[in-house]
C-alpha positions in Angstrom: 15.0 -43.9 5.0 17.5 -44.5 7.8 17.2 -42.9 11.3 19.1 -39.9 10.9 17.1 -38.4 7.8 13.8 -39.4 10.1 15.5 -36.9 12.4 16.1 -34.3 10.3 12.8 -34.5 8.5 11.2 -34.3 12.1 13.1 -30.7 12.7 11.9 -29.4 9.1 8.4 -30.2 10.4 8.7 -28.2 13.5 8.4 -24.8 11.6 4.7 -25.8 10.5 3.4 -25.4 14.2 4.9 -21.7 13.9 3.5 -21.1 10.5 0.5 -22.2 11.4 0.5 -19.6 14.5 1.4 -17.1 12.2 -1.3 -17.7 9.8 -4.3 -17.7 12.9 -2.9 -14.5 13.9 -4.1 -12.6 10.7 -7.5 -13.2 11.9 -6.7 -11.0 15.2 -5.3 -8.2 13.7 -6.3 -4.7 15.1 -7.9 -6.1 18.2 -6.6 -4.7 21.2 -7.8 -7.2 23.6 -6.2 -10.2 21.5 -2.9 -8.4 21.8 -3.2 -8.1 25.3 -4.2 -11.5 25.6 -1.4 -12.8 23.2 1.4 -10.6 25.2 0.3 -12.4 28.6 0.3 -15.8 26.6 3.6 -14.9 25.8 4.6 -14.0 29.4 3.1 -17.0 31.0 4.5 -19.3 28.4 8.0 -18.2 28.2 8.1 -18.1 32.2 7.3 -21.5 32.6 9.0 -22.6 29.6 12.4 -21.2 31.6 10.8 -22.8 34.8 9.9 -26.2 33.4 11.8 -26.5 30.7 15.1 -25.1 30.3 16.2 -24.3 34.3 15.7 -28.5 35.3 17.2 -29.5 32.4 20.3 -27.1 32.9 20.5 -28.1 36.5 20.2 -31.4 35.4 23.1 -31.1 33.1 25.7 -29.2 35.4 24.7 -29.9 38.8 25.7 -28.1 41.8 29.5 -28.7 40.8 29.5 -26.2 37.4 26.1 -24.0 38.7 28.8 -21.3 39.1 28.9 -21.6 34.9 25.0 -21.4 34.4 24.7 -18.5 36.4 27.8 -16.8 34.3 26.0 -17.8 31.2 22.5 -16.6 32.2 24.1 -13.5 33.1 25.8 -12.9 30.1 22.6 -13.6 27.8 21.0 -11.0 29.8 23.7 -8.2 29.1 23.8 -9.2 25.7 20.3 -8.6 25.4 20.7 -5.2 27.1 23.6 -4.4 25.1 21.5 -5.3 22.0 18.4 -3.1 23.7 20.7 0.2 22.8 20.6 -0.4 19.6 17.4 -0.9 18.8 14.6 1.9 18.5 14.0 3.5 22.2 10.5 1.9 23.5 8.1 2.8 26.2 5.8 0.5 28.7 2.7 2.8 28.9 -0.4 1.9 28.1 -1.3 6.0 27.1 1.2 5.7 24.2 0.2 7.3 21.1 -0.4 5.4 18.0 3.6 5.7 16.7 5.0 5.4 20.2 2.3 2.1 20.4 4.1 0.8 16.7 7.9 1.2 17.8 7.4 -0.5 21.0 5.4 -3.6 19.3 8.7 -3.6 16.7 11.0 -3.6 19.3 9.5 -6.6 21.4 9.2 -8.5 18.1 12.6 -8.1 17.2 14.4 -8.9 20.6 11.9 -11.8 20.9 12.4 -13.3 17.6 16.2 -13.2 18.4 15.9 -15.0 21.3 13.5 -17.6 19.9 15.5 -18.4 16.6 18.8 -19.1 19.0 16.6 -21.3 21.2 15.1 -22.8 18.2 18.6 -23.6 16.9 19.5 -25.4 19.8 16.1 -27.1 20.1 16.6 -28.2 16.7 20.2 -30.0 17.5 18.3 -31.4 20.7 15.5 -33.3 19.1 17.6 -34.5 16.3 20.2 -36.0 18.5 17.2 -37.4 20.3 15.2 -38.6 17.5 18.6 -40.0 15.9 18.9 -42.2 18.9 15.2 -43.4 19.2 12.3 -41.9 16.7 9.9 -42.3 19.0 11.4 -40.1 21.7 12.1 -37.6 19.0 8.6 -37.3 17.8 6.9 -36.9 21.1 9.6 -34.3 21.8 8.7 -32.3 18.5 4.9 -32.8 19.2 5.2 -31.1 22.9 7.5 -28.3 21.4 5.3 -27.7 18.1 2.4 -27.1 20.6 3.4 -24.3 22.1 5.5 -22.8 18.8 1.4 -22.1 17.5 0.8 -19.8 20.4 4.9 -18.3 19.7 3.9 -17.9 15.9 0.6 -15.9 16.9 2.9 -13.7 19.3 5.5 -12.9 16.8 3.0 -12.1 14.0 0.6 -10.2 16.0 3.1 -8.1 17.5 4.7 -6.8 13.9 1.6 -6.5 12.5 0.8 -3.9 15.2 3.8 -1.9 14.0 5.3 -0.1 10.8 7.0 -3.2 10.3 7.1 -4.1 6.1 5.1 -7.1 5.3 8.2 -8.5 3.3 10.3 -8.0 6.8 7.6 -9.7 8.6 7.7 -12.5 6.0 11.4 -12.8 6.7 11.2 -13.0 10.7 8.4 -15.9 10.3 10.4 -17.7 8.1 13.6 -17.4 10.4 11.7 -18.7 13.1 10.0 -21.8 10.9 13.7 -22.8 9.6 15.2 -22.3 12.8 14.7 -25.6 14.2 15.7 -27.3 11.2 18.7 -25.6 10.8 19.7 -26.6 14.3 18.6 -30.3 12.9 20.8 -29.5 9.8 24.3 -28.5 11.7 23.8 -31.6 13.8 23.3 -34.1 10.5 26.1 -32.3 8.5 28.5 -32.3 11.7 27.1 -36.3 12.5 26.6 -34.8 15.9 24.4 -37.6 17.6 26.4 -37.3 20.8 26.9 -34.0 22.5 29.1 -32.8 25.3 26.6 -31.9 28.1 28.3 -28.9 29.1 28.8 -27.7 25.7 24.8 -28.4 25.5 24.3 -26.9 29.0 26.3 -23.7 28.2 24.3 -23.2 25.0 21.1 -23.5 26.8 22.2 -21.2 29.8 22.6 -18.3 27.4 19.3 -18.6 25.7 17.7 -18.7 29.6 19.7 -15.2 30.2 18.0 -14.0 27.2 14.5 -15.2 27.1 14.9 -14.2 31.1 15.5 -10.8 29.6 12.5 -10.6 27.7 9.9 -11.7 30.3 11.4 -9.6 33.0 12.3 -6.2 31.1 9.9 -6.2 28.1 6.8 -8.8 28.6 6.3 -8.1 31.9 6.0 -4.2 32.1 4.0 -4.6 28.9 1.6 -6.8 30.8 1.2 -4.9 34.0 0.1 -1.9 32.2 -2.3 -3.4 30.3 -6.0 -1.8 31.0 -8.1 -5.3 30.7 -6.9 -7.2 33.8 -9.7 -9.7 33.3 -8.2 -10.5 29.4 -4.7 -10.4 30.9 -5.3 -13.0 33.4 -7.2 -15.4 30.7 -4.1 -15.3 28.7 -1.5 -15.7 31.5 -4.0 -19.0 32.4 -3.8 -20.3 29.1 -0.6 -20.3 28.5 -0.2 -22.3 31.9 -2.7 -24.8 30.7 -1.1 -25.2 27.3 2.7 -25.7 28.4 0.9 -28.2 31.0 -1.0 -30.1 28.0 2.9 -30.0 26.4 4.3 -31.6 29.0 1.6 -34.9 29.0 3.8 -35.7 25.9 
């Protein structure tokens, strides 16, 4: 098996980590404390992913010469999700929500998060494919690091949708989309024989993704976490997210 086929296989195996998270989430259904913990975990994971993964990589690609392009594209990413926000059922951030309002809120956050993560995973899959095609060992280590923080993300998405009125078939589709998204990115790079990508092009895609994830962190997850009634559980979720991402950085 040549290195490009191995690289494609690595991106396919990445989806297993999200699937593991999705399976684990079913053990925590209908438990409010676990849900509060998961959202706090999501907040810290995505915030640290932005600060210590996406942002440094973007700055390294663009340098100060093209920093204006990064800011512009990040703003476009935020604006894009603001527009999407208007077409998704209304949601509220209040700990005194009714059961129906809470279900609508869960569906809203889950939908936005899934869209952003699918886009992120496609880009990430392309990056891992390119790395693995040039150095298999590097690709394996990168995929392991990414996979570790994909497990709680799979739990977050699944738990979010199981707390809403979303049909099981639709939840299955969302999870499948997340599981296959990294492989899709790798397949795009494989089909078009992309083993070296224009840095500015990759930086532009990462900047858009950063803007989208920033919208979720500051306008969706933060109000939700801030409104939680159990501050101890929230604090634990935030700390575990930091620890998990710190562990992945060792790889």
